[in-house]
One Martini backbone bead per residue (centre of mass of N, CA, C, O) as a GRO file, in nm:
protein
  350
    1UNK     BB    1   0.058   0.063  -0.021
    2UNK     BB    2   0.302   0.255   0.007
    3UNK     BB    3   0.399   0.220  -0.286
    4UNK     BB    4   0.147   0.326  -0.422
    5UNK     BB    5   0.158   0.605  -0.295
    6UNK     BB    6   0.432   0.686  -0.406
    7UNK     BB    7   0.359   0.659  -0.710
    8UNK     BB    8   0.127   0.860  -0.708
    9UNK     BB    9   0.291   1.106  -0.626
   10UNK     BB   10   0.501   1.092  -0.851
   11UNK     BB   11   0.299   1.119  -1.082
   12UNK     BB   12   0.184   1.394  -0.999
   13UNK     BB   13   0.455   1.550  -1.017
   14UNK     BB   14   0.505   1.490  -1.316
   15UNK     BB   15   0.257   1.636  -1.422
   16UNK     BB   16   0.314   1.913  -1.296
   17UNK     BB   17   0.597   1.956  -1.438
   18UNK     BB   18   0.496   1.917  -1.739
   19UNK     BB   19   0.333   2.181  -1.772
   20UNK     BB   20   0.537   2.449  -1.726
   21UNK     BB   21   0.329   2.692  -1.619
   22UNK     BB   22   0.433   2.674  -1.340
   23UNK     BB   23   0.610   2.795  -1.075
   24UNK     BB   24   0.683   2.529  -0.923
   25UNK     BB   25   0.888   2.420  -1.123
   26UNK     BB   26   1.095   2.645  -1.055
   27UNK     BB   27   1.115   2.599  -0.757
   28UNK     BB   28   1.228   2.311  -0.769
   29UNK     BB   29   1.476   2.383  -0.948
   30UNK     BB   30   1.594   2.653  -0.786
   31UNK     BB   31   1.501   2.599  -0.453
   32UNK     BB   32   1.391   2.329  -0.323
   33UNK     BB   33   1.101   2.342  -0.269
   34UNK     BB   34   0.814   2.252  -0.159
   35UNK     BB   35   0.537   2.204  -0.351
   36UNK     BB   36   0.311   2.229  -0.114
   37UNK     BB   37   0.430   2.514  -0.056
   38UNK     BB   38   0.326   2.822   0.002
   39UNK     BB   39   0.321   3.167  -0.058
   40UNK     BB   40   0.311   3.411   0.206
   41UNK     BB   41   0.207   3.756   0.201
   42UNK     BB   42   0.247   4.073   0.328
   43UNK     BB   43   0.015   4.354   0.309
   44UNK     BB   44   0.064   4.715   0.349
   45UNK     BB   45  -0.146   4.999   0.436
   46UNK     BB   46  -0.359   5.316   0.463
   47UNK     BB   47  -0.624   5.221   0.356
   48UNK     BB   48  -0.935   5.198   0.365
   49UNK     BB   49  -1.189   5.013   0.337
   50UNK     BB   50  -1.268   5.053  -0.012
   51UNK     BB   51  -1.064   5.198  -0.143
   52UNK     BB   52  -0.991   5.280  -0.465
   53UNK     BB   53  -0.691   5.201  -0.472
   54UNK     BB   54  -0.724   4.918  -0.355
   55UNK     BB   55  -0.922   4.819  -0.577
   56UNK     BB   56  -0.763   4.905  -0.845
   57UNK     BB   57  -0.466   4.796  -0.738
   58UNK     BB   58  -0.398   4.609  -0.499
   59UNK     BB   59  -0.600   4.372  -0.551
   60UNK     BB   60  -0.529   4.332  -0.843
   61UNK     BB   61  -0.236   4.250  -0.803
   62UNK     BB   62  -0.284   4.005  -0.624
   63UNK     BB   63  -0.461   3.851  -0.824
   64UNK     BB   64  -0.252   3.836  -1.050
   65UNK     BB   65  -0.036   3.677  -0.902
   66UNK     BB   66  -0.205   3.431  -0.830
   67UNK     BB   67  -0.273   3.364  -1.122
   68UNK     BB   68   0.022   3.353  -1.249
   69UNK     BB   69   0.099   3.121  -1.013
   70UNK     BB   70  -0.135   2.915  -0.968
   71UNK     BB   71  -0.156   2.977  -0.639
   72UNK     BB   72   0.137   3.004  -0.501
   73UNK     BB   73   0.038   3.297  -0.423
   74UNK     BB   74  -0.039   3.460  -0.118
   75UNK     BB   75  -0.239   3.694   0.086
   76UNK     BB   76  -0.201   3.938   0.350
   77UNK     BB   77  -0.422   4.201   0.431
   78UNK     BB   78  -0.329   4.542   0.566
   79UNK     BB   79  -0.515   4.792   0.628
   80UNK     BB   80  -0.542   5.095   0.788
   81UNK     BB   81  -0.269   5.087   0.957
   82UNK     BB   82  -0.229   4.806   1.111
   83UNK     BB   83   0.109   4.799   1.099
   84UNK     BB   84   0.117   5.118   1.035
   85UNK     BB   85   0.209   5.405   0.948
   86UNK     BB   86   0.262   5.551   0.654
   87UNK     BB   87   0.554   5.671   0.729
   88UNK     BB   88   0.653   5.356   0.827
   89UNK     BB   89   0.642   5.144   0.583
   90UNK     BB   90   0.931   5.133   0.491
   91UNK     BB   91   1.057   5.028   0.755
   92UNK     BB   92   0.867   4.774   0.773
   93UNK     BB   93   0.974   4.650   0.510
   94UNK     BB   94   1.279   4.634   0.582
   95UNK     BB   95   1.221   4.462   0.859
   96UNK     BB   96   0.960   4.249   0.792
   97UNK     BB   97   0.671   4.307   0.890
   98UNK     BB   98   0.646   4.346   0.584
   99UNK     BB   99   0.665   4.252   0.250
  100UNK     BB  100   0.448   4.471   0.155
  101UNK     BB  101   0.466   4.827   0.088
  102UNK     BB  102   0.336   5.144   0.122
  103UNK     BB  103   0.485   5.422  -0.068
  104UNK     BB  104   0.533   5.767  -0.011
  105UNK     BB  105   0.778   5.973  -0.095
  106UNK     BB  106   0.687   6.233   0.076
  107UNK     BB  107   0.700   6.072   0.356
  108UNK     BB  108   1.026   6.002   0.256
  109UNK     BB  109   1.216   6.252   0.157
  110UNK     BB  110   1.496   6.172   0.282
  111UNK     BB  111   1.508   5.898   0.088
  112UNK     BB  112   1.281   5.998  -0.166
  113UNK     BB  113   1.301   6.277  -0.346
  114UNK     BB  114   1.284   6.204  -0.658
  115UNK     BB  115   0.985   6.070  -0.665
  116UNK     BB  116   0.829   6.358  -0.671
  117UNK     BB  117   0.814   6.425  -0.979
  118UNK     BB  118   0.504   6.336  -1.026
  119UNK     BB  119   0.387   6.592  -0.836
  120UNK     BB  120   0.399   6.796  -1.038
  121UNK     BB  121   0.268   7.053  -1.194
  122UNK     BB  122   0.155   7.015  -1.531
  123UNK     BB  123   0.293   6.744  -1.657
  124UNK     BB  124   0.001   6.602  -1.689
  125UNK     BB  125  -0.343   6.513  -1.772
  126UNK     BB  126  -0.311   6.207  -1.668
  127UNK     BB  127  -0.265   5.914  -1.516
  128UNK     BB  128  -0.158   5.747  -1.762
  129UNK     BB  129   0.067   5.941  -1.841
  130UNK     BB  130   0.221   5.935  -1.571
  131UNK     BB  131   0.264   5.618  -1.530
  132UNK     BB  132   0.423   5.556  -1.783
  133UNK     BB  133   0.678   5.702  -1.671
  134UNK     BB  134   0.704   5.608  -1.372
  135UNK     BB  135   0.723   5.298  -1.414
  136UNK     BB  136   0.968   5.300  -1.597
  137UNK     BB  137   1.160   5.431  -1.375
  138UNK     BB  138   1.089   5.221  -1.135
  139UNK     BB  139   1.140   4.933  -1.238
  140UNK     BB  140   1.438   4.991  -1.440
  141UNK     BB  141   1.529   5.284  -1.410
  142UNK     BB  142   1.627   5.570  -1.278
  143UNK     BB  143   1.493   5.529  -0.993
  144UNK     BB  144   1.597   5.247  -0.939
  145UNK     BB  145   1.903   5.333  -0.945
  146UNK     BB  146   1.898   5.612  -0.759
  147UNK     BB  147   1.680   5.511  -0.513
  148UNK     BB  148   1.598   5.205  -0.455
  149UNK     BB  149   1.858   5.044  -0.442
  150UNK     BB  150   1.998   5.220  -0.217
  151UNK     BB  151   1.733   5.140  -0.019
  152UNK     BB  152   1.659   4.824  -0.056
  153UNK     BB  153   1.437   4.825  -0.299
  154UNK     BB  154   1.136   4.697  -0.467
  155UNK     BB  155   0.928   4.764  -0.725
  156UNK     BB  156   0.600   4.635  -0.812
  157UNK     BB  157   0.419   4.906  -0.810
  158UNK     BB  158   0.259   5.189  -0.962
  159UNK     BB  159   0.107   5.519  -0.901
  160UNK     BB  160  -0.107   5.777  -1.056
  161UNK     BB  161  -0.293   6.035  -1.019
  162UNK     BB  162  -0.498   6.256  -1.082
  163UNK     BB  163  -0.530   6.568  -1.089
  164UNK     BB  164  -0.536   6.808  -0.860
  165UNK     BB  165  -0.738   6.980  -0.623
  166UNK     BB  166  -0.917   7.224  -0.457
  167UNK     BB  167  -1.026   7.200  -0.104
  168UNK     BB  168  -1.274   7.392   0.084
  169UNK     BB  169  -1.451   7.570   0.336
  170UNK     BB  170  -1.407   7.837   0.264
  171UNK     BB  171  -1.452   8.086   0.071
  172UNK     BB  172  -1.434   8.028  -0.300
  173UNK     BB  173  -1.359   8.233  -0.610
  174UNK     BB  174  -1.040   8.281  -0.583
  175UNK     BB  175  -0.708   8.317  -0.528
  176UNK     BB  176  -0.734   8.527  -0.294
  177UNK     BB  177  -0.888   8.322  -0.096
  178UNK     BB  178  -0.615   8.140  -0.038
  179UNK     BB  179  -0.482   8.330   0.134
  180UNK     BB  180  -0.360   8.180   0.436
  181UNK     BB  181  -0.435   7.902   0.399
  182UNK     BB  182  -0.465   7.576   0.528
  183UNK     BB  183  -0.304   7.311   0.344
  184UNK     BB  184  -0.290   7.009   0.249
  185UNK     BB  185   0.015   6.817   0.220
  186UNK     BB  186   0.265   6.582   0.105
  187UNK     BB  187   0.493   6.746   0.011
  188UNK     BB  188   0.745   6.877  -0.141
  189UNK     BB  189   0.627   6.994  -0.429
  190UNK     BB  190   0.353   7.080  -0.293
  191UNK     BB  191   0.463   7.306  -0.118
  192UNK     BB  192   0.541   7.493  -0.347
  193UNK     BB  193   0.262   7.518  -0.473
  194UNK     BB  194   0.108   7.645  -0.232
  195UNK     BB  195   0.294   7.904  -0.210
  196UNK     BB  196   0.218   8.035  -0.489
  197UNK     BB  197  -0.085   8.113  -0.348
  198UNK     BB  198  -0.031   8.196  -0.037
  199UNK     BB  199  -0.028   7.940   0.116
  200UNK     BB  200  -0.032   7.679   0.376
  201UNK     BB  201   0.151   7.407   0.430
  202UNK     BB  202   0.031   7.077   0.552
  203UNK     BB  203   0.158   6.793   0.665
  204UNK     BB  204  -0.018   6.487   0.567
  205UNK     BB  205  -0.199   6.218   0.579
  206UNK     BB  206  -0.490   6.113   0.454
  207UNK     BB  207  -0.630   5.992   0.724
  208UNK     BB  208  -0.607   6.299   0.869
  209UNK     BB  209  -0.792   6.508   0.718
  210UNK     BB  210  -1.077   6.497   0.832
  211UNK     BB  211  -1.014   6.574   1.127
  212UNK     BB  212  -0.858   6.838   1.067
  213UNK     BB  213  -1.099   6.978   0.923
  214UNK     BB  214  -1.316   6.948   1.146
  215UNK     BB  215  -1.130   7.113   1.364
  216UNK     BB  216  -0.955   7.346   1.197
  217UNK     BB  217  -0.651   7.293   1.134
  218UNK     BB  218  -0.765   7.300   0.846
  219UNK     BB  219  -0.912   7.435   0.537
  220UNK     BB  220  -0.774   7.215   0.341
  221UNK     BB  221  -0.699   7.062   0.012
  222UNK     BB  222  -0.496   6.863  -0.195
  223UNK     BB  223  -0.711   6.675  -0.412
  224UNK     BB  224  -0.890   6.431  -0.525
  225UNK     BB  225  -1.210   6.369  -0.576
  226UNK     BB  226  -1.219   6.070  -0.483
  227UNK     BB  227  -1.100   6.135  -0.196
  228UNK     BB  228  -1.318   6.326  -0.100
  229UNK     BB  229  -1.531   6.102  -0.102
  230UNK     BB  230  -1.401   5.871   0.062
  231UNK     BB  231  -1.336   6.078   0.321
  232UNK     BB  232  -1.563   6.284   0.361
  233UNK     BB  233  -1.514   6.579   0.315
  234UNK     BB  234  -1.589   6.910   0.462
  235UNK     BB  235  -1.655   7.057   0.188
  236UNK     BB  236  -1.758   7.354  -0.031
  237UNK     BB  237  -1.503   7.383  -0.230
  238UNK     BB  238  -1.395   7.342  -0.583
  239UNK     BB  239  -1.191   7.295  -0.824
  240UNK     BB  240  -1.173   7.335  -1.193
  241UNK     BB  241  -0.943   7.233  -1.439
  242UNK     BB  242  -0.687   7.182  -1.281
  243UNK     BB  243  -0.314   7.161  -1.187
  244UNK     BB  244  -0.173   7.068  -0.860
  245UNK     BB  245  -0.093   6.802  -0.914
  246UNK     BB  246   0.000   6.501  -0.729
  247UNK     BB  247   0.003   6.150  -0.656
  248UNK     BB  248   0.246   5.903  -0.562
  249UNK     BB  249   0.301   5.539  -0.563
  250UNK     BB  250   0.415   5.240  -0.384
  251UNK     BB  251   0.495   4.894  -0.400
  252UNK     BB  252   0.713   4.721  -0.175
  253UNK     BB  253   1.029   4.541  -0.149
  254UNK     BB  254   1.275   4.401  -0.022
  255UNK     BB  255   1.562   4.284  -0.154
  256UNK     BB  256   1.596   4.043   0.039
  257UNK     BB  257   1.313   3.922  -0.013
  258UNK     BB  258   1.323   3.901  -0.321
  259UNK     BB  259   1.568   3.689  -0.329
  260UNK     BB  260   1.378   3.447  -0.209
  261UNK     BB  261   1.240   3.433  -0.474
  262UNK     BB  262   1.139   3.298  -0.737
  263UNK     BB  263   1.168   3.376  -1.062
  264UNK     BB  264   0.866   3.330  -1.135
  265UNK     BB  265   0.753   3.525  -0.922
  266UNK     BB  266   0.894   3.780  -1.008
  267UNK     BB  267   0.775   3.787  -1.292
  268UNK     BB  268   0.477   3.798  -1.205
  269UNK     BB  269   0.490   4.066  -1.044
  270UNK     BB  270   0.576   4.248  -1.287
  271UNK     BB  271   0.341   4.179  -1.470
  272UNK     BB  272   0.131   4.283  -1.267
  273UNK     BB  273   0.241   4.572  -1.267
  274UNK     BB  274   0.175   4.640  -1.556
  275UNK     BB  275  -0.132   4.587  -1.536
  276UNK     BB  276  -0.195   4.781  -1.298
  277UNK     BB  277  -0.115   5.052  -1.419
  278UNK     BB  278  -0.335   5.040  -1.647
  279UNK     BB  279  -0.591   4.976  -1.486
  280UNK     BB  280  -0.591   5.207  -1.272
  281UNK     BB  281  -0.568   5.464  -1.450
  282UNK     BB  282  -0.835   5.428  -1.602
  283UNK     BB  283  -1.009   5.458  -1.342
  284UNK     BB  284  -0.911   5.729  -1.241
  285UNK     BB  285  -1.001   5.889  -1.493
  286UNK     BB  286  -1.302   5.801  -1.490
  287UNK     BB  287  -1.367   5.926  -1.191
  288UNK     BB  288  -1.368   6.233  -1.208
  289UNK     BB  289  -1.664   6.303  -1.293
  290UNK     BB  290  -1.814   6.126  -1.086
  291UNK     BB  291  -1.700   6.263  -0.829
  292UNK     BB  292  -1.801   6.549  -0.890
  293UNK     BB  293  -2.099   6.475  -0.886
  294UNK     BB  294  -2.103   6.388  -0.587
  295UNK     BB  295  -2.026   6.665  -0.474
  296UNK     BB  296  -2.269   6.818  -0.584
  297UNK     BB  297  -2.478   6.643  -0.421
  298UNK     BB  298  -2.331   6.777  -0.149
  299UNK     BB  299  -2.311   7.095  -0.209
  300UNK     BB  300  -2.066   7.144  -0.380
  301UNK     BB  301  -1.870   7.408  -0.515
  302UNK     BB  302  -1.772   7.490  -0.819
  303UNK     BB  303  -1.455   7.638  -0.939
  304UNK     BB  304  -1.394   7.881  -1.190
  305UNK     BB  305  -1.147   8.027  -1.325
  306UNK     BB  306  -1.031   8.279  -1.467
  307UNK     BB  307  -0.835   8.358  -1.727
  308UNK     BB  308  -0.645   8.538  -1.565
  309UNK     BB  309  -0.593   8.334  -1.333
  310UNK     BB  310  -0.483   8.110  -1.509
  311UNK     BB  311  -0.234   8.269  -1.599
  312UNK     BB  312  -0.117   8.323  -1.320
  313UNK     BB  313  -0.092   8.029  -1.234
  314UNK     BB  314   0.084   7.924  -1.464
  315UNK     BB  315   0.324   8.118  -1.409
  316UNK     BB  316   0.378   8.007  -1.121
  317UNK     BB  317   0.395   7.683  -1.178
  318UNK     BB  318   0.627   7.662  -1.398
  319UNK     BB  319   0.863   7.686  -1.161
  320UNK     BB  320   0.849   7.437  -0.974
  321UNK     BB  321   1.035   7.229  -1.109
  322UNK     BB  322   1.296   7.396  -1.097
  323UNK     BB  323   1.299   7.438  -0.789
  324UNK     BB  324   1.303   7.145  -0.711
  325UNK     BB  325   1.565   7.067  -0.862
  326UNK     BB  326   1.753   7.278  -0.733
  327UNK     BB  327   1.725   7.184  -0.441
  328UNK     BB  328   1.855   6.905  -0.496
  329UNK     BB  329   2.122   6.990  -0.616
  330UNK     BB  330   2.219   7.134  -0.346
  331UNK     BB  331   2.210   6.831  -0.202
  332UNK     BB  332   2.340   6.625  -0.425
  333UNK     BB  333   2.100   6.580  -0.617
  334UNK     BB  334   1.943   6.469  -0.928
  335UNK     BB  335   1.707   6.675  -1.016
  336UNK     BB  336   1.743   6.760  -1.315
  337UNK     BB  337   1.776   6.468  -1.419
  338UNK     BB  338   1.500   6.367  -1.328
  339UNK     BB  339   1.319   6.565  -1.481
  340UNK     BB  340   1.424   6.485  -1.760
  341UNK     BB  341   1.353   6.182  -1.751
  342UNK     BB  342   1.049   6.217  -1.710
  343UNK     BB  343   0.979   6.392  -1.959
  344UNK     BB  344   1.094   6.182  -2.166
  345UNK     BB  345   0.882   5.946  -2.068
  346UNK     BB  346   0.657   6.085  -2.173
  347UNK     BB  347   0.402   6.088  -2.357
  348UNK     BB  348   0.275   6.213  -2.618
  349UNK     BB  349   0.085   6.458  -2.701
  350UNK     BB  350  -0.269   6.473  -2.819
   0.00000   0.00000   0.00000
């Protein structure tokens, strides 16, 4: 009976390896891991349950990896800062508390200042245009070489949101009304942007914005419409048709953890990253009009700047990129080189 069982198992393994399409064949060949043992990875981020970024990007990527590996890789997902605050997720990823962590470059600008390049205002019209360049540089290009490898991390996928708008509680009819207001910023390039219209940037992570605005700690935020809806921000006025920059983020793994994975799993994760960048950006762009409609239904007033104010704003914001790059150059970082690489990677304007 034992011999029969042995031959049955051997035959099953032979069939499994003959398929050639599963990652486990490569696992057995390259890593000598037991075929029956799956890889379980922890994924941590700061988004509340049901947040659109988590639905459009995070869960999609996990599903893609599981599918591409034939079920060999499974995930334990910890949203809503369950494993740590947003600003600490890079450190938690490097220390192994989580295998995959959500990292916003501006939250860790001391370690990843170059990656804020995608957050500059006016650089691109849509999420898909922005992420096409950003993922190219992050996956194996300029940012991977200059910023992520030196920090000991591997980017698994990146996202870039649609251009941000201004959302405030006090009356807002023109640029003059923004002067002196305290506006939430993600830091980095967005701080420069906020100061251009004489407002005061206040750095904080997205989950803190609702409470801060409700208490009057801040007057408003630079945010995408979809996030205003998701976080149920108590805003009364929003700008329309402007481009105050955006936010970009990555899901990362430490290089040391990455090297423990079979080659087939690594390949599947990056293929899933390619698919996620395209899938998520299309949904981000599609959501812009729908989210604005939801804000209008909540009695939020859309504000269209006059042509003269648009010209004034454009003239002020056009210098943000150069100032951002120059500031990094003075710190011995390749700011100008980064800005050039990003602009060259952007798809041609249509």
